[in-house]
C-alpha positions as CSV (number, residue, x, y, z in Angstrom):
1,M,33.2,-29.5,28.8
2,G,32.6,-31.5,25.7
3,V,30.3,-34.2,24.9
4,A,33.0,-36.9,25.0
5,S,34.1,-36.0,28.4
6,I,30.6,-36.1,29.8
7,A,30.0,-39.4,28.2
8,I,33.1,-40.7,30.0
9,L,32.1,-39.2,33.4
10,I,28.5,-40.7,33.6
11,P,29.7,-44.4,34.1
12,I,32.3,-43.3,36.6
13,V,30.0,-41.1,38.7
14,S,27.4,-43.8,38.5
15,I,29.7,-46.5,39.8
16,I,31.0,-44.3,42.6
17,G,27.5,-43.3,43.5
18,A,26.4,-46.8,43.7
19,F,29.3,-47.8,46.0
20,I,28.7,-45.0,48.3
21,M,24.9,-45.8,48.4
22,V,25.8,-49.4,49.4
23,I,28.3,-48.2,52.1
24,Y,25.6,-45.9,53.6
25,L,22.9,-48.5,53.5
26,R,25.1,-51.0,55.3
27,R,26.0,-48.4,58.0
28,Y,22.5,-47.3,58.6
29,Q,21.4,-51.0,58.8
30,N,24.1,-51.6,61.4
31,Q,23.1,-48.5,63.3
32,E,19.5,-49.7,63.3
33,R,20.5,-53.2,64.5
34,M,22.6,-51.6,67.4
35,A,19.7,-49.5,68.6
36,M,17.4,-52.5,68.5
37,I,19.8,-54.5,70.6
38,E,20.2,-51.6,72.9
39,K,16.3,-51.6,73.4
40,G,16.4,-55.3,74.2
41,V,15.0,-56.8,71.0
42,S,16.3,-60.4,70.3
43,P,19.1,-60.8,67.8
44,E,17.2,-63.8,66.4
45,T,15.3,-61.3,64.3
46,F,18.4,-60.6,62.4
47,V,18.8,-64.2,61.1
48,K,18.3,-64.4,57.5
49,K,15.2,-66.5,56.5
50,E,15.2,-69.4,54.1
51,M,15.4,-68.3,50.5
52,N,12.1,-68.3,48.5
53,V,12.6,-71.0,45.9
54,S,9.4,-70.2,44.1
55,A,10.6,-66.8,42.9
56,T,13.7,-68.4,41.5
57,L,11.5,-71.1,39.8
58,R,9.2,-68.5,38.4
59,F,11.9,-66.3,37.1
60,S,13.8,-69.1,35.6
61,L,10.8,-70.6,33.8
62,M,9.9,-67.3,32.6
63,L,13.4,-66.6,31.0
64,I,13.4,-70.1,29.4
65,G,9.9,-69.3,27.9
66,V,11.1,-65.8,26.7
67,G,14.2,-67.5,25.1
68,T,12.1,-70.2,23.5
69,G,9.7,-67.5,22.2
70,I,12.6,-65.6,20.7
71,L,14.0,-68.6,19.0
72,L,10.5,-69.6,17.6
73,G,10.0,-66.1,16.5
74,Y,13.2,-66.1,14.6
75,F,12.0,-69.3,12.9
76,L,8.7,-67.8,12.0
77,D,10.4,-64.8,10.6
78,R,12.8,-66.6,8.5
79,A,10.0,-69.1,7.3
80,Y,7.0,-66.5,6.8
81,D,8.7,-63.1,6.7
82,M,6.6,-62.0,9.7
83,E,9.2,-59.7,11.3
84,E,8.1,-58.0,14.5
85,P,4.8,-59.6,15.1
86,A,6.5,-63.0,15.3
87,Y,9.0,-62.0,18.0
88,F,6.6,-60.1,20.2
89,S,3.7,-62.7,20.0
90,M,6.1,-65.6,20.7
91,V,7.9,-64.0,23.6
92,F,4.6,-63.1,25.3
93,L,3.1,-66.4,24.5
94,F,6.1,-68.6,25.8
95,G,6.8,-66.1,28.7
96,G,3.2,-66.6,29.8
97,L,3.4,-70.3,29.4
98,G,6.5,-70.3,31.4
99,L,4.9,-68.6,34.3
100,G,1.8,-70.9,34.1
101,A,4.2,-73.9,34.3
102,A,5.8,-72.3,37.6
103,Y,2.3,-71.8,39.0
104,V,1.4,-75.4,38.3
105,I,4.6,-76.6,39.8
106,E,4.2,-74.4,43.0
107,E,0.5,-75.6,43.5
108,R,1.6,-79.3,43.3
109,K,4.4,-78.7,45.7
110,T,2.1,-77.0,48.3
111,K,-0.5,-79.7,47.9
112,R,2.1,-82.2,48.6
113,E,3.6,-80.3,51.6
114,G,0.2,-79.4,53.2
């Protein structure tokens, strides 16, 4: 078996494996729920809870910060010929600023609600 045929088989096997994994996870989840119902557990425990908005906010602001850091790193690279240090420092700086902004927004929200 050549390298080219192995390179083609890897994505195919990965996709099939992921599909089978999802099917088995759903199957065992259903069996677990059926066993719980047979034991008398309330079906209300299966109701999906409200989505956590703070995780989405945190992730989105971090990505906005990382994107801004890459853009500013590019400008620093072009202006001062800094190369890699500009990209890494700006990505970490603005990614951290994005997470800090998410923290401040979440704190204000919890103080307002509670």
